[in-house]
C-alpha positions as CSV (number, residue, x, y, z in Angstrom):
1,M,-20.6,-11.1,-6.7
2,N,-21.4,-10.6,-3.0
3,K,-25.1,-10.3,-3.1
4,N,-25.3,-9.5,0.6
5,H,-23.7,-6.1,0.0
6,P,-25.2,-4.6,-3.2
7,E,-24.1,-1.2,-2.1
8,L,-20.5,-2.3,-2.9
9,L,-21.3,-2.6,-6.5
10,Q,-21.9,1.2,-6.9
11,N,-18.5,1.9,-5.2
12,V,-16.8,-0.4,-7.7
13,T,-18.4,0.6,-10.9
14,D,-17.8,4.3,-10.1
15,V,-14.0,3.7,-10.2
16,T,-14.0,1.0,-13.0
17,A,-11.8,-1.2,-10.8
18,A,-13.8,-4.4,-11.4
19,R,-15.6,-6.0,-14.3
20,S,-18.3,-8.6,-14.6
21,L,-17.4,-11.6,-16.9
22,P,-19.1,-14.9,-17.8
23,L,-17.4,-17.8,-16.0
24,W,-17.9,-21.5,-15.5
25,K,-18.2,-22.9,-12.0
26,R,-17.1,-26.4,-10.9
27,E,-20.6,-27.5,-10.1
28,N,-21.8,-26.5,-13.6
29,L,-19.4,-26.6,-16.5
30,T,-22.1,-26.4,-19.2
31,T,-23.5,-23.0,-18.3
32,T,-21.7,-19.7,-17.6
33,Q,-22.5,-17.4,-14.7
34,P,-21.6,-13.7,-14.4
35,D,-19.0,-13.0,-11.7
36,W,-16.8,-10.0,-10.8
37,L,-13.1,-9.8,-11.4
38,A,-10.7,-7.1,-10.3
39,E,-9.2,-4.9,-13.1
40,E,-5.4,-5.1,-13.4
41,V,-3.7,-2.6,-15.8
42,P,-0.1,-1.5,-16.5
43,V,0.6,1.9,-15.0
44,A,3.7,3.7,-16.1
45,L,5.3,6.4,-13.9
46,V,7.1,9.0,-16.0
47,Y,9.2,11.6,-14.3
48,N,10.0,14.7,-16.3
49,G,9.5,12.8,-19.6
50,I,11.6,9.8,-18.7
51,S,9.9,6.5,-17.9
52,H,10.9,5.1,-14.5
53,V,8.7,2.1,-13.7
54,V,5.8,0.1,-14.9
55,M,3.6,-1.4,-12.2
56,M,0.5,-3.6,-12.5
57,A,-2.2,-1.9,-10.5
58,S,-5.9,-1.3,-10.0
59,P,-7.0,1.7,-12.1
60,K,-8.1,3.9,-9.2
61,D,-6.6,6.6,-6.9
62,L,-3.7,6.9,-9.3
63,E,-2.6,10.4,-8.3
64,I,-2.1,9.5,-4.7
65,F,-0.4,6.3,-5.8
66,A,2.1,8.4,-7.8
67,L,2.6,10.6,-4.8
68,G,3.0,7.7,-2.4
69,F,5.4,5.9,-4.7
70,S,7.5,9.0,-5.1
71,L,7.7,9.4,-1.3
72,S,8.2,5.8,-0.3
73,E,10.9,5.2,-2.9
74,G,12.8,8.4,-1.8
75,I,12.4,10.1,-5.1
76,V,11.0,13.1,-3.2
77,E,10.8,14.0,0.4
78,S,7.8,16.3,0.2
79,S,4.8,16.7,-2.0
80,H,5.9,20.2,-2.7
81,E,8.8,18.8,-4.8
82,I,6.2,17.6,-7.3
83,Y,5.1,20.5,-9.5
84,G,2.4,18.8,-11.5
85,M,0.9,15.5,-12.6
86,D,-1.1,14.3,-15.6
87,I,-2.8,10.9,-16.1
88,I,-3.0,9.7,-19.6
89,H,-5.2,6.7,-20.6
90,G,-4.0,4.7,-23.6
91,C,-4.9,1.5,-25.3
92,N,-2.1,-0.4,-23.6
93,G,-2.4,1.0,-20.1
94,I,-2.1,4.2,-18.1
95,E,0.7,6.7,-17.9
96,I,1.2,9.1,-15.0
97,Q,3.4,12.0,-16.0
98,V,5.0,13.6,-13.0
99,E,6.9,16.9,-13.0
100,L,9.7,17.0,-10.4
101,S,11.7,19.8,-9.2
102,S,15.1,20.1,-11.0
103,R,17.0,19.0,-7.9
104,R,14.9,15.9,-7.3
105,F,15.0,15.0,-11.0
106,M,18.8,15.2,-11.1
107,G,18.9,12.9,-8.0
108,L,16.6,10.5,-9.7
109,K,18.7,10.3,-12.8
110,E,21.7,9.4,-10.7
111,R,20.0,6.4,-9.1
112,R,17.6,5.6,-12.0
113,R,16.5,2.1,-12.5
114,N,14.1,0.5,-14.9
115,L,11.9,-2.0,-13.1
116,A,9.0,-3.7,-14.9
117,G,6.7,-5.0,-12.2
118,R,4.5,-8.0,-11.9
119,T,1.6,-7.4,-9.7
120,G,2.9,-4.8,-7.2
121,C,6.5,-5.9,-7.7
122,G,9.0,-3.4,-6.4
123,V,12.3,-5.3,-7.0
124,C,12.2,-6.4,-10.6
125,G,14.9,-4.7,-12.7
126,V,17.1,-3.6,-9.8
127,E,20.5,-3.5,-11.3
128,Q,22.7,-4.4,-8.3
129,L,22.0,-6.4,-5.1
130,N,23.2,-3.4,-3.1
131,D,20.3,-1.3,-4.6
132,I,17.7,-3.6,-3.0
133,V,17.8,-2.4,0.6
134,R,18.3,1.4,0.8
135,P,19.9,3.1,3.8
136,L,17.2,4.2,6.2
137,A,17.5,6.9,8.8
138,P,16.6,5.5,12.3
139,L,13.0,6.3,13.3
140,P,12.2,8.3,16.4
141,F,10.1,6.8,19.2
142,T,7.2,9.2,19.2
143,Q,4.2,6.9,18.7
144,T,2.4,4.4,20.9
145,F,-0.5,2.0,20.2
146,A,-2.7,0.0,22.5
147,L,-3.1,-3.5,21.2
148,D,-6.7,-3.8,22.3
149,N,-7.6,-1.1,19.8
150,L,-6.3,-3.3,17.0
151,D,-9.3,-5.7,17.1
152,G,-11.8,-3.1,15.9
153,A,-9.6,-2.0,13.1
154,L,-9.2,-5.5,11.9
155,R,-13.0,-6.0,11.8
156,A,-13.4,-2.6,9.9
157,L,-10.7,-3.3,7.3
158,A,-13.2,-4.7,4.8
159,S,-14.8,-1.2,4.7
160,V,-11.8,0.0,2.6
161,Q,-12.0,-3.0,0.3
162,P,-15.2,-2.8,-1.8
163,V,-13.4,-4.3,-4.8
164,G,-12.0,-7.0,-2.6
165,E,-15.4,-7.8,-1.1
166,L,-16.8,-8.4,-4.7
167,T,-13.8,-10.2,-6.2
168,G,-11.6,-11.6,-3.4
169,C,-8.7,-10.2,-5.3
170,T,-7.3,-7.1,-3.6
171,H,-5.0,-6.1,-0.8
172,A,-5.7,-3.2,1.6
173,A,-3.7,-0.7,3.5
174,A,-5.2,1.5,6.2
175,W,-4.2,4.3,8.5
176,L,-5.2,3.7,12.1
177,T,-5.7,6.4,14.7
178,P,-4.3,5.7,18.2
179,Q,-7.9,4.8,19.1
180,G,-8.0,2.0,16.5
181,E,-10.3,3.8,14.1
182,I,-9.6,3.7,10.4
183,A,-8.9,7.3,9.3
184,G,-8.6,6.2,5.6
185,G,-7.5,3.3,3.5
186,H,-6.9,2.0,0.0
187,E,-7.0,-1.2,-1.9
188,D,-5.2,-2.6,-5.0
189,V,-4.4,-5.8,-6.7
190,G,-0.8,-5.2,-5.7
191,R,0.0,-5.0,-2.0
192,H,2.9,-2.6,-2.6
193,V,0.6,-0.3,-4.6
194,A,-2.1,-0.4,-1.9
195,L,0.5,0.8,0.6
196,D,1.8,3.5,-1.7
197,K,-1.7,4.8,-2.2
198,L,-2.1,4.9,1.6
199,L,1.2,6.7,2.1
200,G,0.2,9.2,-0.6
201,R,-3.1,9.8,1.1
202,R,-1.3,10.2,4.5
203,A,1.0,12.8,3.1
204,R,-2.0,14.8,1.7
205,E,-4.0,14.5,4.9
206,G,-1.1,15.2,7.2
207,W,-1.7,12.1,9.4
208,Q,1.0,11.7,11.9
209,Q,-0.4,10.0,15.0
210,G,-1.1,6.3,14.5
211,A,0.0,3.2,12.6
212,V,-0.4,1.4,9.3
213,L,-2.3,-1.9,8.9
214,V,-1.9,-4.0,5.8
215,S,-4.0,-7.1,4.8
216,S,-0.9,-8.9,3.4
217,R,2.4,-10.2,4.6
218,A,5.1,-7.9,5.7
219,S,8.0,-8.1,3.2
220,Y,11.1,-6.0,3.4
221,E,9.7,-3.6,0.7
222,M,6.7,-2.9,2.9
223,V,8.9,-2.1,5.8
224,Q,11.2,0.0,3.7
225,K,8.4,2.0,2.2
226,A,6.8,2.7,5.6
227,A,10.0,3.7,7.3
228,T,11.0,6.0,4.4
229,C,7.8,7.9,5.0
230,G,8.3,8.1,8.7
231,V,5.8,5.4,9.8
232,E,6.8,4.0,13.2
233,I,4.4,1.1,13.6
234,L,3.4,-1.4,10.9
235,F,0.7,-4.1,11.5
236,A,0.4,-7.0,9.0
237,V,-2.4,-9.5,8.9
238,S,0.1,-12.2,7.7
239,A,3.6,-13.1,8.6
240,A,6.8,-11.1,8.2
241,T,9.9,-12.2,6.3
242,T,13.4,-12.5,7.9
243,L,14.7,-9.5,5.8
244,A,11.7,-7.4,6.8
245,V,12.4,-8.1,10.5
246,E,16.1,-7.2,10.0
247,V,15.3,-4.0,8.2
248,A,12.7,-3.1,10.8
249,A,15.1,-3.7,13.7
250,R,17.8,-1.6,12.1
251,C,15.5,1.4,11.4
252,N,13.6,1.3,14.7
253,L,10.2,0.4,13.2
254,T,7.8,-1.6,15.3
255,L,6.8,-4.6,13.1
256,V,3.8,-6.8,14.0
257,G,2.6,-9.8,12.1
258,F,-0.3,-12.3,12.4
259,S,-2.5,-9.4,13.5
260,R,-5.8,-11.0,14.3
261,P,-8.5,-10.3,16.9
262,G,-7.0,-11.2,20.2
263,R,-3.6,-12.1,19.0
264,A,-0.5,-10.6,17.3
265,T,3.2,-11.5,16.9
266,V,5.6,-8.6,17.7
267,Y,8.9,-8.9,15.8
268,T,10.7,-5.7,16.6
269,H,10.6,-2.8,19.1
270,P,7.7,-3.7,21.3
271,Q,8.2,-0.6,23.5
272,R,5.7,1.4,21.3
273,L,2.9,-1.1,22.1
274,M,0.7,-1.1,25.2
275,M,-1.7,-3.6,26.6
276,G,-5.3,-2.4,27.1
277,N,-6.8,0.4,25.0
278,A,-6.0,4.0,24.5
279,N,-7.9,4.9,27.6
280,G,-5.7,2.7,29.7
281,Q,-8.4,0.1,30.3
């Protein structure tokens, strides 16, 4: 446990996303010490009574996860196409029952796939290789971001990771304003799930101006999810994969990796990025 930030403990226990367990440390294998571990549970998404996917996730912010997943996977285009949602806790995991509009449910049945995910996995169970990369509409060029404003956001990213601060075991995704402030963010043991939670929150809040920052690498799924939801700029703390760069280039998404204070690697469409800060300094 991070004793320097005891206030984080209250944030974690309120959402039951971490648990204290007795562990052995290398320096003392004869006596156990309590330490914090992140919770990881199976979460099933069930649309109109039919199970669609099981993801391993942190048991928090599940309604916005379901909304974000539905949007980022192209199951719906708007939250208005979701008529209701129930979360059912069981002995073996959590089930999120989502009621879709008839039109969207018919579309889902046509492209239905059963994928059972490891931690945040979004590919397992895809039936054909052609199903992996979905066609994406090209993004417009309406957003800009000053790179100097990224530094403050990177320093503030820990503020949306209370479980990560305690356990060292979560990924984060945050929405940045053009000024580099974090409007909101979410964490999860799965990086895809953290992004889905953020995209669901973005849809609820109506955030349009700004960019996404993730604490992980940028794989093609992260690019695909962001682009499907209309995000034009994606910053990743770690590297991007070749397929992520190819997908970002095709759909006009600005993809930036190795985002660290004072440095960044721009892979695609740098025209949205500016030197200096939002005030032109």
